[in-house]
C-alpha positions as CSV (number, residue, x, y, z in Angstrom):
1,M,-57.0,-2.1,27.5
2,E,-54.1,0.3,27.5
3,F,-51.3,0.3,30.1
4,V,-48.2,2.4,30.6
5,K,-45.2,1.5,32.8
6,G,-43.2,4.2,34.5
7,H,-41.1,4.9,37.6
8,G,-39.9,7.7,39.8
9,T,-36.4,6.9,41.2
10,E,-37.2,3.3,40.4
11,N,-40.4,3.2,42.5
12,D,-42.4,1.6,39.6
13,F,-46.0,1.7,38.7
14,V,-48.5,0.4,36.2
15,I,-50.6,3.3,34.8
16,L,-54.2,2.5,33.7
17,P,-56.0,5.2,31.8
18,D,-59.6,5.1,32.8
19,L,-60.9,8.6,32.0
20,D,-64.6,7.6,32.2
21,G,-64.1,5.7,35.5
22,E,-65.5,2.4,34.1
23,L,-62.6,0.1,35.0
24,D,-63.4,-2.7,37.6
25,L,-60.1,-2.6,39.5
26,T,-60.4,-5.2,42.1
27,D,-57.8,-6.1,44.7
28,A,-57.1,-9.3,42.9
29,R,-56.4,-7.5,39.6
30,V,-54.1,-5.0,41.3
31,Q,-52.2,-7.9,42.9
32,A,-51.9,-9.7,39.6
33,L,-50.8,-6.7,37.7
34,C,-48.1,-5.9,40.3
35,D,-46.8,-9.5,40.6
36,R,-43.4,-9.6,39.0
37,Q,-43.8,-13.3,37.9
38,R,-47.4,-13.6,36.7
39,G,-48.1,-9.9,35.8
40,L,-46.5,-6.8,34.6
41,G,-44.6,-6.2,37.9
42,A,-44.8,-2.9,39.9
43,D,-44.9,-1.4,43.4
44,G,-48.4,-0.1,42.7
45,V,-51.1,0.9,40.2
46,L,-52.0,4.4,39.1
47,R,-55.6,4.6,37.7
48,V,-56.1,7.8,35.7
49,V,-59.6,9.2,36.2
50,K,-61.2,12.5,35.3
51,S,-64.0,13.5,37.6
52,D,-65.9,16.8,37.6
53,G,-63.3,18.3,35.3
54,K,-60.4,17.3,37.6
55,W,-57.7,14.7,37.3
56,F,-57.8,12.1,40.1
57,M,-55.0,9.8,41.0
58,D,-56.5,6.5,42.2
59,Y,-53.4,4.9,43.8
60,R,-53.4,1.2,44.9
61,N,-50.5,-0.5,46.7
62,A,-49.2,-3.8,45.3
63,D,-51.4,-5.8,47.7
64,G,-54.5,-4.0,46.4
65,S,-55.0,-1.7,49.4
66,V,-55.9,1.9,48.8
67,A,-53.3,4.6,49.7
68,E,-54.0,8.2,50.4
69,M,-50.9,9.6,48.6
70,C,-47.8,8.6,46.7
71,G,-45.1,11.2,45.9
72,N,-43.2,9.2,43.3
73,G,-46.5,8.0,41.8
74,L,-47.8,11.5,41.5
75,R,-44.8,12.6,39.6
76,V,-45.2,9.7,37.2
77,F,-49.0,10.4,37.0
78,A,-48.2,14.0,36.0
79,R,-45.6,13.0,33.5
80,Y,-48.1,10.6,31.9
81,L,-50.8,13.3,31.5
82,V,-48.3,15.5,29.6
83,D,-46.9,12.7,27.5
84,A,-50.4,11.6,26.5
85,G,-51.4,15.1,25.5
86,L,-54.0,15.3,28.2
87,Q,-52.3,18.2,29.9
88,P,-49.9,20.9,28.7
89,E,-46.3,21.0,30.1
90,G,-46.2,23.3,33.2
91,E,-48.4,23.8,36.2
92,F,-51.6,22.0,37.0
93,V,-53.4,20.3,39.9
94,V,-54.1,16.6,40.5
95,D,-56.6,15.4,43.0
96,T,-55.7,12.6,45.5
97,R,-57.3,11.0,48.5
98,A,-55.0,13.3,50.6
99,G,-56.4,16.4,48.8
100,E,-55.4,18.5,45.8
101,R,-51.7,18.5,44.9
102,P,-50.3,21.2,42.6
103,V,-47.6,19.9,40.2
104,V,-45.1,21.4,37.8
105,T,-43.7,19.3,35.0
106,H,-40.3,20.4,33.6
107,P,-38.8,20.0,30.1
108,D,-36.0,17.8,31.5
109,G,-38.5,15.2,32.6
110,S,-38.4,16.0,36.2
111,V,-41.5,17.0,38.2
112,T,-42.0,19.2,41.2
113,I,-45.1,18.4,43.4
114,E,-46.5,20.2,46.4
115,M,-46.8,17.6,49.1
116,G,-48.7,19.6,51.7
117,W,-47.9,20.0,55.3
118,A,-45.4,17.5,56.7
119,K,-47.0,17.3,60.1
120,V,-44.8,15.9,62.9
121,T,-47.3,14.0,65.2
122,G,-45.0,12.5,67.8
123,A,-42.2,10.0,68.5
124,S,-42.3,6.3,68.3
125,I,-40.1,3.2,67.8
126,A,-39.6,0.8,64.9
127,A,-38.0,-2.6,65.6
128,V,-35.8,-4.6,63.3
129,D,-34.5,-8.0,64.4
130,G,-35.6,-7.2,67.9
131,R,-33.7,-4.0,68.1
132,G,-35.6,-0.7,68.5
133,F,-34.9,2.5,66.7
134,G,-36.4,5.8,67.8
135,G,-38.2,7.7,65.1
136,V,-40.4,10.7,64.4
137,A,-44.0,10.1,63.2
138,V,-44.8,12.3,60.2
139,D,-48.1,12.7,58.4
140,V,-47.6,13.5,54.7
141,G,-51.2,12.6,53.8
142,N,-50.2,9.0,54.7
143,P,-48.4,7.8,57.9
144,H,-44.6,7.6,58.3
145,L,-42.2,6.7,61.0
146,A,-38.8,8.1,60.0
147,C,-35.8,6.9,62.0
148,V,-32.6,8.9,61.8
149,T,-29.8,6.6,62.9
150,D,-26.0,6.2,62.8
151,V,-26.4,2.5,61.7
152,P,-25.7,2.4,58.0
153,V,-29.0,2.0,56.2
154,E,-27.5,-0.8,54.1
155,D,-27.3,-2.9,57.2
156,F,-31.0,-3.2,57.8
157,D,-33.0,-6.3,56.9
158,L,-36.2,-5.0,55.4
159,T,-37.4,-8.3,54.0
160,V,-40.0,-8.3,56.8
161,P,-42.0,-5.3,58.0
162,P,-40.3,-3.4,60.9
163,A,-42.4,-3.8,64.1
164,H,-44.3,-0.7,65.1
165,D,-46.8,0.5,67.7
166,P,-50.3,-0.6,66.5
167,V,-52.0,1.9,68.8
168,M,-50.2,4.9,67.2
169,F,-50.4,3.4,63.7
170,P,-53.7,1.4,63.6
171,H,-53.7,1.2,59.8
172,G,-50.0,0.4,59.4
173,V,-47.1,2.7,58.7
174,N,-44.3,3.4,56.2
175,V,-41.0,3.1,57.9
176,E,-37.8,5.0,56.8
177,F,-34.3,4.5,58.1
178,V,-32.2,7.6,57.5
179,N,-28.5,8.4,57.6
180,V,-27.2,12.0,57.6
181,I,-24.4,12.2,54.9
182,D,-23.7,15.9,55.3
183,D,-25.6,19.0,56.2
184,G,-28.6,19.0,53.8
185,A,-27.8,15.5,52.4
186,L,-29.5,12.3,53.5
187,R,-29.5,8.6,52.6
188,M,-32.7,6.5,53.1
189,R,-34.2,3.1,52.8
190,V,-37.9,2.4,53.2
191,H,-40.3,-0.4,53.9
192,E,-43.8,0.6,52.6
193,R,-46.9,-0.8,54.1
194,G,-48.7,-3.0,51.7
195,V,-45.7,-3.3,49.4
196,G,-42.4,-4.1,51.2
197,E,-39.1,-2.5,50.6
198,T,-39.1,-0.2,47.6
199,R,-36.4,1.5,45.7
200,S,-37.8,4.9,46.7
201,C,-40.8,6.5,48.4
202,G,-41.7,10.1,47.7
203,T,-43.7,10.8,50.8
204,G,-41.1,8.9,52.7
205,T,-38.3,11.3,51.6
206,V,-40.4,14.2,52.8
207,A,-40.9,12.5,56.1
208,A,-37.1,11.8,56.3
209,V,-36.3,15.4,55.8
210,A,-38.9,16.5,58.3
211,S,-37.5,14.1,60.9
212,W,-34.0,15.3,60.3
213,L,-35.0,18.9,60.7
214,W,-37.0,18.1,63.9
215,G,-33.9,16.4,65.3
216,I,-31.8,19.5,64.8
217,G,-34.4,21.8,66.2
218,Q,-35.6,23.3,62.9
219,S,-39.1,23.2,61.3
220,T,-38.1,24.4,57.8
221,G,-35.2,23.6,55.4
222,K,-34.0,21.8,52.3
223,A,-32.1,18.5,51.7
224,T,-31.3,16.0,49.0
225,V,-32.2,12.4,49.7
226,D,-30.4,9.5,48.2
227,V,-32.5,6.4,47.8
228,P,-31.5,3.1,46.1
229,G,-33.2,4.3,43.0
230,G,-31.7,7.8,42.7
231,Q,-31.9,11.2,44.3
232,V,-34.7,13.7,45.0
233,T,-34.8,17.2,46.5
234,V,-37.2,18.1,49.3
235,V,-38.0,21.5,50.7
236,I,-39.9,21.8,54.0
237,E,-41.7,25.0,54.6
238,S,-43.9,26.1,57.6
239,T,-47.2,25.0,56.0
240,T,-46.3,22.9,53.0
241,S,-43.4,21.0,51.3
242,T,-42.2,20.2,47.8
243,L,-40.6,17.2,46.2
244,T,-38.6,17.4,43.0
245,G,-37.3,14.3,41.1
246,P,-37.4,12.4,37.9
247,A,-40.4,10.7,36.3
248,V,-39.7,8.2,33.5
249,L,-42.2,6.4,31.2
250,V,-40.6,3.2,30.0
251,A,-43.2,1.1,28.1
252,R,-46.7,1.0,26.9
253,G,-49.0,-1.7,25.5
254,E,-52.3,-3.6,25.9
255,I,-53.4,-5.9,28.6
256,D,-54.8,-9.2,27.3
257,Q,-58.6,-9.1,27.8
258,A,-58.9,-12.9,28.5
259,W,-56.2,-12.6,31.2
260,W,-57.9,-9.7,32.7
261,D,-61.3,-11.4,32.7
262,S,-59.9,-14.5,34.4
263,I,-59.0,-12.5,37.5
264,R,-61.7,-11.4,39.8
C-alpha cells in the first residue's frame, strides 16, 4: 500500500492514494499512522479518493476524527495530484467536506486555494493558564477562535488545549493567538482540535487575518502570516478568501501489510 509524506509550512500529512475508495481507514489506523514513535508521524491523514469524476480530500486529524477542511492539507493534496500525474499543473477543483475548493498549482511548488467565505460569527474567550483572551469566532468551513493579542505568541503554553465555551463550540474549536507585526503582517501560533499545537494551520491563518481585519473595522484585505513552519499569504474578500503557500512532498514508500492488518 503506497504512502506519500508531505507538508505545508511544516504542517505534515500522510497521503494515502485510494482512488477506488476501498481502503478501510479506521480511527485506530489513523492514530497509528500519525504517531511519531510507532508510525510514520503526522498531524493528519489525507486520503485521495475519486468519486463521480471528482477528487475528494478525505481528511482525518491525528486522533482519527474527521475534519471538514484543512488549508495546508489541501495544498499538499493538490501538489500530490500534479506530482503523481493525476492532474495537470494549473487550475482544478477538489471536493472537501466543506464543499468544493478551487486550487491553482504554481511551477515554483506553491499552491493557491480558494478557502470560501471567512464568516465571522461572534466573539468569545479562550483561556490559557487561567487567563482569558478575547477572540473572534470565524467559520472557514471548520470552527476557529482567533485571538489578536499584545502578549507575544511565543509566551503561550499550548501543550494543553486552551479552554473555550462549549456552548458556542460544541464540537471543539481551533484556537489561534495572533500578534500584529506591522500593517498587513501577522504572527500566529495555533492549537488544533484533535491534534494539539501544530507548526501551521491553513484555515487558522485565514481566521487570523479575518479577526485582525474585524478588529480594525475592515471586512476585506490582505496579510502575510508568519507561523513556526514558514509564511503564507491570505486575501480576504467579501464573499471568499484565498490562501497561498508552499506544498512540499518529502518521501514516498509502502506501508507494511502485516503492520496495517494488525491495527483495527
